[in-house]
N, C-alpha and C positions, 0 to 999 in steps of 0.2 A: 829799146827805144820804141815809144809809141808816138806816131804822128797822126794828128787829126786835121783833115782839111774841112773847113767850115764854109767854103764859098761856092758850093755846087749849086748851079742854077738849073740843072737838068735832073732827070729822073734816074740817071745811071748810078748804080751802086759800085763803088770802087773799093777794092780790098787787095792789099799786097802784103805777103808775109815773107820775111827773110829769116836768116838764122838767128839774128839778134834784134829784129825789128818787126813792127806791125804798123801798117799805114791804112787809115780808114778815111773814106770820103774825099771831099774836095772836088773842085772842077778838074777837068782833064789836065790843065796846065799845072795847077797846084799839086795834084797827085803825082805828076811826073817829076816836079821839083823835089817833092818829099822822097820819091823813089831814088832819085839821083843822090840826095844827101845820105839816105840809108845805105846805098850801095858803096859810096865813098867811105862811110864809117865802117861798114863790115869788111871791106877790103883792107883798110888800115888795121883793124883789129886782128884780122887773120894774118896779116904780115907780121904783126907783133906777137902773135900766138896768145892773144888775151881775149877775155870776155868783157863786155861792157860793164857788167855788174861787179867785176873784180878791180876796176880802176879806182884809185883814190883821187881826190880832187885835183891834185897836181897833174897826174897822168891824164885825167879827163880834160883839163885845160890844154895840155899839150896835144892831145888827140884833136880837140876842137880847132886849134890853130892849124894843125897839119891838114885837116880836111876843109879849112876855110869856113868855119861855122862860128862866127863871133858871138851869137846869142848863147850857145852852149859854153863858150869860153867864159863869158860873164857869169853864168850860173855856177860853173865850177869854182871860179874865184870867190863868189859869195859864200859858197859852202866852205871853202878853205878858210876864209876870214871868220866865219861863224864858229867853226871848230876851234880855231886859235883863240877866239875871245872866250869860248866856254871851257877851254882847256881839255877838250875831249878828243877821242880818236874816231876816225871815220867808221871803223868797224863796230864801234860801240853804239852807234845811233840806229834807231829804227827807220824804216822807210818814211814814216810820217814826220819824224824829226828832220830828216834830210830834205824832205819836200819843203818843210817850213823854212829851213835855212836857204833854200834856193830862191825863195821869193825876193823880189827887189827890196821890199821894206824890212826884210829879216835882220839886216845888220843894224838898222836904226832901233828896232825893238829890243835887241840884245843889249845895247849900250845904256 
């Protein structure tokens, strides 16, 4: 997971790396919020013995619910719906195709 904080009003450069995350920039408050989210995600993934990139959309939606991240839950559901509409498997899509499916307008474009 890559998190970008775009609201920094100071000259500080903030960078945090986790096992499965990278957080760049942001105000001190935003960066701390992103760190907290990444930490919750990594703890839950470690508890499950999984890597983020290995989760299918259903598992990703479940993870998002568990760590209270509704935005990620919505993305996972959009990907799942797009895969179902296309009749394709998660593992068969490229990163670019998955990114396109995760966009809010992706479902409308598929129909």
